[in-house]
N, CA, C and O atoms as a GROMACS GRO file, in nm:
protein
  484
    1MET      N    1   1.672  -0.040   0.916
    1MET     CA    2   1.747  -0.092   0.814
    1MET      C    3   1.638  -0.139   0.717
    1MET      O    4   1.624  -0.110   0.599
    2TRP      N    5   1.544  -0.239   0.815
    2TRP     CA    6   1.404  -0.272   0.711
    2TRP      C    7   1.297  -0.185   0.652
    2TRP      O    8   1.211  -0.214   0.569
    3ASN      N    9   1.319  -0.083   0.705
    3ASN     CA   10   1.232   0.052   0.648
    3ASN      C   11   1.330   0.091   0.544
    3ASN      O   12   1.298   0.046   0.434
    4ASP      N   13   1.400   0.135   0.544
    4ASP     CA   14   1.499   0.205   0.451
    4ASP      C   15   1.524   0.123   0.355
    4ASP      O   16   1.517   0.162   0.238
    5HIS      N   17   1.558  -0.005   0.385
    5HIS     CA   18   1.575  -0.078   0.242
    5HIS      C   19   1.509  -0.175   0.185
    5HIS      O   20   1.540  -0.222   0.075
    6GLU      N   21   1.415  -0.211   0.254
    6GLU     CA   22   1.302  -0.273   0.213
    6GLU      C   23   1.157  -0.213   0.170
    6GLU      O   24   1.097  -0.212   0.063
    7LEU      N   25   1.119  -0.154   0.326
    7LEU     CA   26   0.943  -0.092   0.305
    7LEU      C   27   0.933  -0.009   0.210
    7LEU      O   28   0.846  -0.009   0.123
    8THR      N   29   1.037   0.078   0.224
    8THR     CA   30   1.038   0.210   0.085
    8THR      C   31   1.006   0.152  -0.028
    8THR      O   32   0.934   0.218  -0.103
    9LYS      N   33   1.037   0.056  -0.060
    9LYS     CA   34   1.008  -0.010  -0.212
    9LYS      C   35   0.874  -0.068  -0.237
    9LYS      O   36   0.801  -0.048  -0.335
   10MET      N   37   0.844  -0.168  -0.105
   10MET     CA   38   0.719  -0.218  -0.116
   10MET      C   39   0.588  -0.148  -0.087
   10MET      O   40   0.486  -0.215  -0.101
   11VAL      N   41   0.578   0.007  -0.038
   11VAL     CA   42   0.476   0.067  -0.006
   11VAL      C   43   0.535   0.208   0.021
   11VAL      O   44   0.604   0.269   0.102
   12ASP      N   45   0.463   0.222  -0.101
   12ASP     CA   46   0.492   0.414  -0.201
   12ASP      C   47   0.481   0.436  -0.045
   12ASP      O   48   0.434   0.375   0.051
   13GLY      N   49   0.564   0.580  -0.075
   13GLY     CA   50   0.617   0.637   0.062
   13GLY      C   51   0.645   0.636   0.168
   13GLY      O   52   0.647   0.735   0.241
   14GLY      N   53   0.687   0.454   0.219
   14GLY     CA   54   0.709   0.423   0.282
   14GLY      C   55   0.661   0.399   0.426
   14GLY      O   56   0.625   0.513   0.456
   15ILE      N   57   0.640   0.332   0.519
   15ILE     CA   58   0.519   0.332   0.627
   15ILE      C   59   0.533   0.463   0.699
   15ILE      O   60   0.631   0.530   0.730
   16PRO      N   61   0.397   0.480   0.716
   16PRO     CA   62   0.364   0.611   0.785
   16PRO      C   63   0.372   0.660   0.912
   16PRO      O   64   0.291   0.742   0.955
   17PHE      N   65   0.514   0.594   1.012
   17PHE     CA   66   0.479   0.588   1.114
   17PHE      C   67   0.634   0.549   1.158
   17PHE      O   68   0.713   0.486   1.088
   18HIS      N   69   0.654   0.594   1.272
   18HIS     CA   70   0.827   0.552   1.260
   18HIS      C   71   0.827   0.420   1.343
   18HIS      O   72   0.749   0.390   1.433
   19MET      N   73   0.940   0.343   1.290
   19MET     CA   74   0.955   0.225   1.338
   19MET      C   75   1.134   0.206   1.465
   19MET      O   76   1.239   0.264   1.436
   20ALA      N   77   1.124   0.144   1.554
   20ALA     CA   78   1.240   0.157   1.668
   20ALA      C   79   1.321   0.029   1.670
   20ALA      O   80   1.248  -0.070   1.666
   21ALA      N   81   1.478  -0.001   1.676
   21ALA     CA   82   1.516  -0.063   1.664
   21ALA      C   83   1.541  -0.104   1.788
   21ALA      O   84   1.576  -0.009   1.857
   22ASP      N   85   1.538  -0.231   1.860
   22ASP     CA   86   1.562  -0.308   2.011
   22ASP      C   87   1.689  -0.383   2.020
   22ASP      O   88   1.708  -0.467   2.108
   23GLN      N   89   1.780  -0.351   1.926
   23GLN     CA   90   1.928  -0.445   1.940
   23GLN      C   91   1.943  -0.553   2.056
   23GLN      O   92   1.953  -0.676   2.050
   24ALA      N   93   1.940  -0.452   2.183
   24ALA     CA   94   1.963  -0.532   2.308
   24ALA      C   95   1.844  -0.630   2.319
   24ALA      O   96   1.878  -0.732   2.380
   25GLY      N   97   1.724  -0.631   2.282
   25GLY     CA   98   1.626  -0.696   2.328
   25GLY      C   99   1.556  -0.629   2.450
   25GLY      O  100   1.499  -0.730   2.490
   26ASN      N  101   1.533  -0.570   2.503
   26ASN     CA  102   1.500  -0.480   2.614
   26ASN      C  103   1.317  -0.454   2.583
   26ASN      O  104   1.240  -0.499   2.668
   27VAL      N  105   1.280  -0.408   2.506
   27VAL     CA  106   1.164  -0.384   2.491
   27VAL      C  107   1.098  -0.558   2.421
   27VAL      O  108   0.987  -0.596   2.457
   28GLY      N  109   1.160  -0.620   2.350
   28GLY     CA  110   1.143  -0.785   2.343
   28GLY      C  111   1.090  -0.872   2.477
   28GLY      O  112   0.991  -0.942   2.499
   29ARG      N  113   1.210  -0.831   2.554
   29ARG     CA  114   1.167  -0.929   2.685
   29ARG      C  115   1.072  -0.844   2.738
   29ARG      O  116   0.972  -0.915   2.749
   30ALA      N  117   1.041  -0.718   2.781
   30ALA     CA  118   0.934  -0.652   2.811
   30ALA      C  119   0.794  -0.720   2.775
   30ALA      O  120   0.714  -0.757   2.861
   31TYR      N  121   0.778  -0.729   2.669
   31TYR     CA  122   0.666  -0.732   2.597
   31TYR      C  123   0.645  -0.914   2.559
   31TYR      O  124   0.550  -0.976   2.512
   32GLY      N  125   0.766  -0.952   2.598
   32GLY     CA  126   0.766  -1.114   2.618
   32GLY      C  127   0.833  -1.234   2.459
   32GLY      O  128   0.870  -1.351   2.460
   33VAL      N  129   0.822  -1.145   2.357
   33VAL     CA  130   0.872  -1.176   2.268
   33VAL      C  131   1.040  -1.222   2.211
   33VAL      O  132   1.078  -1.255   2.099
   34TRP      N  133   1.105  -1.208   2.326
   34TRP     CA  134   1.225  -1.189   2.295
   34TRP      C  135   1.290  -1.349   2.292
   34TRP      O  136   1.284  -1.427   2.388
   35ASP      N  137   1.348  -1.376   2.173
   35ASP     CA  138   1.382  -1.531   2.182
   35ASP      C  139   1.533  -1.526   2.192
   35ASP      O  140   1.617  -1.497   2.108
   36GLU      N  141   1.547  -1.570   2.346
   36GLU     CA  142   1.707  -1.577   2.393
   36GLU      C  143   1.781  -1.650   2.330
   36GLU      O  144   1.893  -1.603   2.310
   37ASN      N  145   1.746  -1.812   2.263
   37ASN     CA  146   1.807  -1.874   2.197
   37ASN      C  147   1.878  -1.819   2.043
   37ASN      O  148   1.984  -1.854   1.991
   38GLN      N  149   1.807  -1.752   2.011
   38GLN     CA  150   1.850  -1.672   1.883
   38GLN      C  151   1.878  -1.534   1.868
   38GLN      O  152   1.918  -1.491   1.760
   39GLY      N  153   1.857  -1.446   1.985
   39GLY     CA  154   1.905  -1.334   2.014
   39GLY      C  155   1.808  -1.246   1.937
   39GLY      O  156   1.839  -1.127   1.941
   40ILE      N  157   1.695  -1.277   1.866
   40ILE     CA  158   1.608  -1.188   1.804
   40ILE      C  159   1.454  -1.175   1.851
   40ILE      O  160   1.403  -1.272   1.907
   41GLU      N  161   1.410  -1.110   1.838
   41GLU     CA  162   1.223  -1.050   1.889
   41GLU      C  163   1.172  -1.161   1.779
   41GLU      O  164   1.246  -1.209   1.692
   42LEU      N  165   1.059  -1.188   1.795
   42LEU     CA  166   0.965  -1.280   1.747
   42LEU      C  167   0.881  -1.139   1.660
   42LEU      O  168   0.875  -1.022   1.697
   43ARG      N  169   0.822  -1.201   1.534
   43ARG     CA  170   0.730  -1.085   1.469
   43ARG      C  171   0.634  -1.019   1.565
   43ARG      O  172   0.568  -1.120   1.584
   44GLY      N  173   0.590  -0.952   1.622
   44GLY     CA  174   0.482  -0.938   1.698
   44GLY      C  175   0.414  -0.797   1.674
   44GLY      O  176   0.472  -0.701   1.623
   45ARG      N  177   0.295  -0.800   1.715
   45ARG     CA  178   0.220  -0.609   1.705
   45ARG      C  179   0.129  -0.625   1.834
   45ARG      O  180   0.066  -0.715   1.889
   46PHE      N  181   0.158  -0.476   1.856
   46PHE     CA  182   0.043  -0.475   1.986
   46PHE      C  183  -0.001  -0.348   1.997
   46PHE      O  184   0.072  -0.249   1.998
   47ILE      N  185  -0.149  -0.347   2.008
   47ILE     CA  186  -0.249  -0.251   2.059
   47ILE      C  187  -0.229  -0.197   2.102
   47ILE      O  188  -0.205  -0.261   2.205
   48ILE      N  189  -0.206  -0.078   2.131
   48ILE     CA  190  -0.212  -0.003   2.250
   48ILE      C  191  -0.293   0.121   2.252
   48ILE      O  192  -0.283   0.223   2.183
   49ASP      N  193  -0.417   0.074   2.395
   49ASP     CA  194  -0.516   0.225   2.375
   49ASP      C  195  -0.435   0.364   2.439
   49ASP      O  196  -0.329   0.339   2.497
   50PRO      N  197  -0.473   0.494   2.434
   50PRO     CA  198  -0.399   0.621   2.482
   50PRO      C  199  -0.409   0.618   2.635
   50PRO      O  200  -0.363   0.716   2.693
   51ASP      N  201  -0.468   0.506   2.719
   51ASP     CA  202  -0.407   0.490   2.846
   51ASP      C  203  -0.330   0.361   2.877
   51ASP      O  204  -0.352   0.293   2.978
   52GLY      N  205  -0.214   0.324   2.758
   52GLY     CA  206  -0.120   0.276   2.784
   52GLY      C  207  -0.158   0.124   2.826
   52GLY      O  208  -0.078   0.044   2.876
   53VAL      N  209  -0.306   0.098   2.794
   53VAL     CA  210  -0.327  -0.060   2.805
   53VAL      C  211  -0.335  -0.137   2.696
   53VAL      O  212  -0.402  -0.092   2.603
   54ILE      N  213  -0.278  -0.256   2.682
   54ILE     CA  214  -0.267  -0.314   2.584
   54ILE      C  215  -0.375  -0.410   2.517
   54ILE      O  216  -0.390  -0.527   2.551
   55GLN      N  217  -0.430  -0.362   2.444
   55GLN     CA  218  -0.571  -0.377   2.370
   55GLN      C  219  -0.591  -0.554   2.280
   55GLN      O  220  -0.688  -0.629   2.260
   56ALA      N  221  -0.438  -0.561   2.245
   56ALA     CA  222  -0.468  -0.686   2.163
   56ALA      C  223  -0.331  -0.676   2.093
   56ALA      O  224  -0.290  -0.561   2.074
   57MET      N  225  -0.260  -0.768   2.056
   57MET     CA  226  -0.175  -0.861   2.015
   57MET      C  227  -0.145  -0.988   1.946
   57MET      O  228  -0.205  -1.093   1.924
   58GLU      N  229  -0.046  -0.944   1.923
   58GLU     CA  230  -0.016  -1.083   1.801
   58GLU      C  231   0.140  -1.161   1.799
   58GLU      O  232   0.231  -1.109   1.864
   59VAL      N  233   0.160  -1.265   1.736
   59VAL     CA  234   0.302  -1.295   1.795
   59VAL      C  235   0.318  -1.386   1.717
   59VAL      O  236   0.275  -1.488   1.771
   60LEU      N  237   0.370  -1.413   1.580
   60LEU     CA  238   0.397  -1.474   1.455
   60LEU      C  239   0.566  -1.532   1.476
   60LEU      O  240   0.649  -1.464   1.536
   61THR      N  241   0.594  -1.652   1.423
   61THR     CA  242   0.695  -1.671   1.411
   61THR      C  243   0.775  -1.597   1.278
   61THR      O  244   0.711  -1.557   1.181
   62PRO      N  245   0.916  -1.586   1.287
   62PRO     CA  246   0.961  -1.552   1.100
   62PRO      C  247   0.908  -1.567   0.992
   62PRO      O  248   0.893  -1.472   0.915
   63PRO      N  249   0.861  -1.713   0.960
   63PRO     CA  250   0.795  -1.734   0.813
   63PRO      C  251   0.683  -1.659   0.801
   63PRO      O  252   0.666  -1.620   0.686
   64VAL      N  253   0.609  -1.630   0.870
   64VAL     CA  254   0.457  -1.596   0.876
   64VAL      C  255   0.447  -1.448   0.863
   64VAL      O  256   0.468  -1.411   0.978
   65GLY      N  257   0.427  -1.340   0.791
   65GLY     CA  258   0.351  -1.229   0.769
   65GLY      C  259   0.259  -1.180   0.841
   65GLY      O  260   0.189  -1.257   0.907
   66ARG      N  261   0.239  -1.059   0.844
   66ARG     CA  262   0.123  -1.007   0.923
   66ARG      C  263   0.050  -0.924   0.792
   66ARG      O  264   0.097  -0.906   0.680
   67LYS      N  265  -0.062  -0.886   0.838
   67LYS     CA  266  -0.136  -0.830   0.729
   67LYS      C  267  -0.186  -0.706   0.770
   67LYS      O  268  -0.272  -0.698   0.858
   68MET      N  269  -0.148  -0.625   0.722
   68MET     CA  270  -0.172  -0.450   0.774
   68MET      C  271  -0.318  -0.429   0.785
   68MET      O  272  -0.369  -0.377   0.884
   69ALA      N  273  -0.390  -0.472   0.673
   69ALA     CA  274  -0.509  -0.405   0.631
   69ALA      C  275  -0.605  -0.445   0.778
   69ALA      O  276  -0.693  -0.368   0.816
   70GLU      N  277  -0.572  -0.570   0.848
   70GLU     CA  278  -0.619  -0.664   0.949
   70GLU      C  279  -0.589  -0.575   1.069
   70GLU      O  280  -0.682  -0.545   1.145
   71THR      N  281  -0.474  -0.534   1.090
   71THR     CA  282  -0.428  -0.427   1.196
   71THR      C  283  -0.523  -0.310   1.204
   71THR      O  284  -0.589  -0.288   1.306
   72VAL      N  285  -0.528  -0.225   1.078
   72VAL     CA  286  -0.623  -0.111   1.092
   72VAL      C  287  -0.728  -0.126   1.084
   72VAL      O  288  -0.789  -0.020   1.090
   73ARG      N  289  -0.811  -0.243   1.068
   73ARG     CA  290  -0.978  -0.261   1.099
   73ARG      C  291  -0.968  -0.278   1.209
   73ARG      O  292  -1.047  -0.206   1.270
   74GLN      N  293  -0.878  -0.374   1.305
   74GLN     CA  294  -0.882  -0.358   1.453
   74GLN      C  295  -0.864  -0.238   1.526
   74GLN      O  296  -0.936  -0.211   1.622
   75ILE      N  297  -0.746  -0.144   1.477
   75ILE     CA  298  -0.759  -0.035   1.547
   75ILE      C  299  -0.895   0.059   1.529
   75ILE      O  300  -0.950   0.130   1.613
   76GLN      N  301  -0.926   0.036   1.404
   76GLN     CA  302  -1.082   0.109   1.374
   76GLN      C  303  -1.180   0.088   1.466
   76GLN      O  304  -1.245   0.181   1.514
   77ALA      N  305  -1.203  -0.079   1.506
   77ALA     CA  306  -1.280  -0.148   1.593
   77ALA      C  307  -1.263  -0.083   1.741
   77ALA      O  308  -1.362  -0.040   1.800
   78PHE      N  309  -1.154  -0.078   1.789
   78PHE     CA  310  -1.090  -0.031   1.927
   78PHE      C  311  -1.146   0.109   1.935
   78PHE      O  312  -1.216   0.138   2.032
   79GLN      N  313  -1.116   0.212   1.825
   79GLN     CA  314  -1.112   0.318   1.847
   79GLN      C  315  -1.330   0.355   1.825
   79GLN      O  316  -1.351   0.456   1.892
   80HIS      N  317  -1.419   0.323   1.783
   80HIS     CA  318  -1.522   0.289   1.798
   80HIS      C  319  -1.578   0.263   1.911
   80HIS      O  320  -1.658   0.339   1.966
   81VAL      N  321  -1.532   0.127   1.967
   81VAL     CA  322  -1.547   0.091   2.102
   81VAL      C  323  -1.542   0.202   2.200
   81VAL      O  324  -1.639   0.243   2.264
   82ARG      N  325  -1.411   0.249   2.206
   82ARG     CA  326  -1.361   0.333   2.317
   82ARG      C  327  -1.468   0.490   2.285
   82ARG      O  328  -1.516   0.561   2.373
   83LYS      N  329  -1.478   0.505   2.167
   83LYS     CA  330  -1.575   0.645   2.131
   83LYS      C  331  -1.708   0.636   2.192
   83LYS      O  332  -1.774   0.713   2.262
   84THR      N  333  -1.727   0.521   2.147
   84THR     CA  334  -1.922   0.463   2.276
   84THR      C  335  -1.881   0.463   2.369
   84THR      O  336  -1.975   0.447   2.446
   85LYS      N  337  -1.759   0.474   2.443
   85LYS     CA  338  -1.765   0.447   2.594
   85LYS      C  339  -1.823   0.254   2.635
   85LYS      O  340  -1.866   0.210   2.742
   86GLY      N  341  -1.801   0.183   2.503
   86GLY     CA  342  -1.838   0.056   2.545
   86GLY      C  343  -1.979   0.028   2.533
   86GLY      O  344  -2.034  -0.074   2.575
   87ALA      N  345  -2.038   0.133   2.466
   87ALA     CA  346  -2.235   0.110   2.463
   87ALA      C  347  -2.209   0.013   2.347
   87ALA      O  348  -2.273  -0.090   2.371
   88GLU      N  349  -2.143   0.002   2.232
   88GLU     CA  350  -2.144  -0.091   2.143
   88GLU      C  351  -2.003  -0.176   2.103
   88GLU      O  352  -1.885  -0.143   2.102
   89ALA      N  353  -2.060  -0.280   2.077
   89ALA     CA  354  -1.928  -0.370   2.045
   89ALA      C  355  -1.899  -0.397   1.890
   89ALA      O  356  -1.987  -0.371   1.808
   90THR      N  357  -1.782  -0.448   1.851
   90THR     CA  358  -1.774  -0.482   1.708
   90THR      C  359  -1.768  -0.660   1.666
   90THR      O  360  -1.685  -0.739   1.710
   91PRO      N  361  -1.879  -0.689   1.572
   91PRO     CA  362  -1.866  -0.850   1.594
   91PRO      C  363  -1.751  -0.842   1.504
   91PRO      O  364  -1.702  -0.749   1.442
   92ALA      N  365  -1.715  -0.999   1.518
   92ALA     CA  366  -1.583  -1.031   1.424
   92ALA      C  367  -1.612  -0.961   1.307
   92ALA      O  368  -1.723  -0.918   1.274
   93GLY      N  369  -1.471  -0.949   1.227
   93GLY     CA  370  -1.494  -0.914   1.095
   93GLY      C  371  -1.564  -0.771   1.085
   93GLY      O  372  -1.590  -0.741   0.969
   94TRP      N  373  -1.594  -0.693   1.165
   94TRP     CA  374  -1.656  -0.535   1.172
   94TRP      C  375  -1.566  -0.453   1.118
   94TRP      O  376  -1.458  -0.428   1.170
   95GLU      N  377  -1.608  -0.404   1.003
   95GLU     CA  378  -1.606  -0.274   0.906
   95GLU      C  379  -1.642  -0.175   0.948
   95GLU      O  380  -1.759  -0.195   0.979
   96PRO      N  381  -1.605  -0.020   0.983
   96PRO     CA  382  -1.632   0.078   1.009
   96PRO      C  383  -1.784   0.103   0.892
   96PRO      O  384  -1.791   0.077   0.771
   97GLY      N  385  -1.903   0.168   0.994
   97GLY     CA  386  -2.018   0.171   0.934
   97GLY      C  387  -2.096   0.053   0.920
   97GLY      O  388  -2.216   0.060   0.896
   98GLU      N  389  -2.042  -0.046   0.932
   98GLU     CA  390  -2.152  -0.186   0.970
   98GLU      C  391  -2.198  -0.186   1.108
   98GLU      O  392  -2.149  -0.124   1.202
   99LEU      N  393  -2.279  -0.251   1.107
   99LEU     CA  394  -2.367  -0.304   1.213
   99LEU      C  395  -2.278  -0.313   1.362
   99LEU      O  396  -2.163  -0.358   1.358
  100THR      N  397  -2.336  -0.270   1.482
  100THR     CA  398  -2.256  -0.310   1.605
  100THR      C  399  -2.350  -0.380   1.676
  100THR      O  400  -2.470  -0.393   1.653
  101LEU      N  401  -2.293  -0.418   1.750
  101LEU     CA  402  -2.403  -0.480   1.870
  101LEU      C  403  -2.403  -0.410   2.017
  101LEU      O  404  -2.303  -0.367   2.075
  102LYS      N  405  -2.532  -0.408   2.062
  102LYS     CA  406  -2.567  -0.315   2.202
  102LYS      C  407  -2.539  -0.423   2.301
  102LYS      O  408  -2.628  -0.506   2.322
  103PRO      N  409  -2.397  -0.434   2.379
  103PRO     CA  410  -2.370  -0.540   2.506
  103PRO      C  411  -2.440  -0.517   2.598
  103PRO      O  412  -2.454  -0.409   2.654
  104GLY      N  413  -2.512  -0.658   2.634
  104GLY     CA  414  -2.611  -0.598   2.821
  104GLY      C  415  -2.719  -0.770   2.789
  104GLY      O  416  -2.734  -0.852   2.698
  105PRO      N  417  -2.761  -0.749   2.911
  105PRO     CA  418  -2.803  -0.886   2.956
  105PRO      C  419  -2.939  -0.910   2.822
  105PRO      O  420  -2.981  -1.024   2.805
  106ASP      N  421  -2.979  -0.832   2.764
  106ASP     CA  422  -3.102  -0.882   2.699
  106ASP      C  423  -3.044  -0.948   2.571
  106ASP      O  424  -3.103  -1.039   2.514
  107MET      N  425  -2.908  -0.890   2.521
  107MET     CA  426  -2.828  -0.972   2.432
  107MET      C  427  -2.748  -1.106   2.452
  107MET      O  428  -2.660  -1.154   2.381
  108VAL      N  429  -2.803  -1.154   2.570
  108VAL     CA  430  -2.745  -1.264   2.592
  108VAL      C  431  -2.826  -1.387   2.549
  108VAL      O  432  -2.930  -1.405   2.612
  109GLY      N  433  -2.789  -1.495   2.429
  109GLY     CA  434  -2.834  -1.592   2.395
  109GLY      C  435  -2.916  -1.556   2.266
  109GLY      O  436  -2.941  -1.655   2.198
  110LYS      N  437  -2.962  -1.440   2.217
  110LYS     CA  438  -2.995  -1.358   2.106
  110LYS      C  439  -2.904  -1.298   2.030
  110LYS      O  440  -2.963  -1.219   1.957
  111ILE      N  441  -2.776  -1.297   2.009
  111ILE     CA  442  -2.698  -1.232   1.915
  111ILE      C  443  -2.735  -1.263   1.795
  111ILE      O  444  -2.745  -1.174   1.711
  112TRP      N  445  -2.766  -1.416   1.760
  112TRP     CA  446  -2.774  -1.410   1.619
  112TRP      C  447  -2.924  -1.324   1.558
  112TRP      O  448  -2.946  -1.290   1.442
  113GLU      N  449  -2.987  -1.310   1.644
  113GLU     CA  450  -3.081  -1.214   1.580
  113GLU      C  451  -3.084  -1.116   1.544
  113GLU      O  452  -3.161  -1.073   1.457
  114VAL      N  453  -3.003  -1.059   1.600
  114VAL     CA  454  -2.950  -0.939   1.554
  114VAL      C  455  -2.840  -0.925   1.443
  114VAL      O  456  -2.843  -0.829   1.366
  115TRP      N  457  -2.738  -1.026   1.435
  115TRP     CA  458  -2.590  -0.995   1.334
  115TRP      C  459  -2.590  -1.163   1.308
  115TRP      O  460  -2.617  -1.253   1.388
  116ASN      N  461  -2.553  -1.171   1.170
  116ASN     CA  462  -2.525  -1.320   1.142
  116ASN      C  463  -2.391  -1.302   1.033
  116ASN      O  464  -2.422  -1.243   0.929
  117PRO      N  465  -2.256  -1.342   1.043
  117PRO     CA  466  -2.149  -1.280   0.978
  117PRO      C  467  -2.169  -1.360   0.844
  117PRO      O  468  -2.078  -1.350   0.761
  118LYS      N  469  -2.320  -1.472   0.800
  118LYS     CA  470  -2.303  -1.520   0.647
  118LYS      C  471  -2.402  -1.399   0.597
  118LYS      O  472  -2.462  -1.417   0.490
  119MET      N  473  -2.417  -1.308   0.650
  119MET     CA  474  -2.552  -1.238   0.603
  119MET      C  475  -2.418  -1.112   0.499
  119MET      O  476  -2.315  -1.062   0.546
  120GLU      N  477  -2.477  -1.094   0.341
  120GLU     CA  478  -2.406  -1.038   0.270
  120GLU      C  479  -2.387  -0.896   0.330
  120GLU      O  480  -2.475  -0.866   0.411
  121LYS      N  481  -2.273  -0.783   0.305
  121LYS     CA  482  -2.253  -0.668   0.341
  121LYS      C  483  -2.287  -0.597   0.211
  121LYS      O  484  -2.279  -0.475   0.204
   0.00000   0.00000   0.00000
């Protein structure tokens, strides 16, 4: 209902992925977002990697919306780290094409020599 009657009007062409309904709350209970008192699921998003491991989650109360661009940015960051097999890490606010960090003992206490979020992009 939400996709058919609302999202298709807000997003040109609708959301490019399938949405599922969970009226019984089974998925919501499994992920810890089912509100028993109200009989609804809290707003949440879960980034699950190809191995089925939850890499990130965000749960918000109903009056607060999410920002899709941040979700996409985080997915791109997780994909980059996975592609490099953990040899690179993405700092806060990282966008594709920006500087990454090379984690390891040599980086301890020296991150600010390599990366500064106040630097102009």
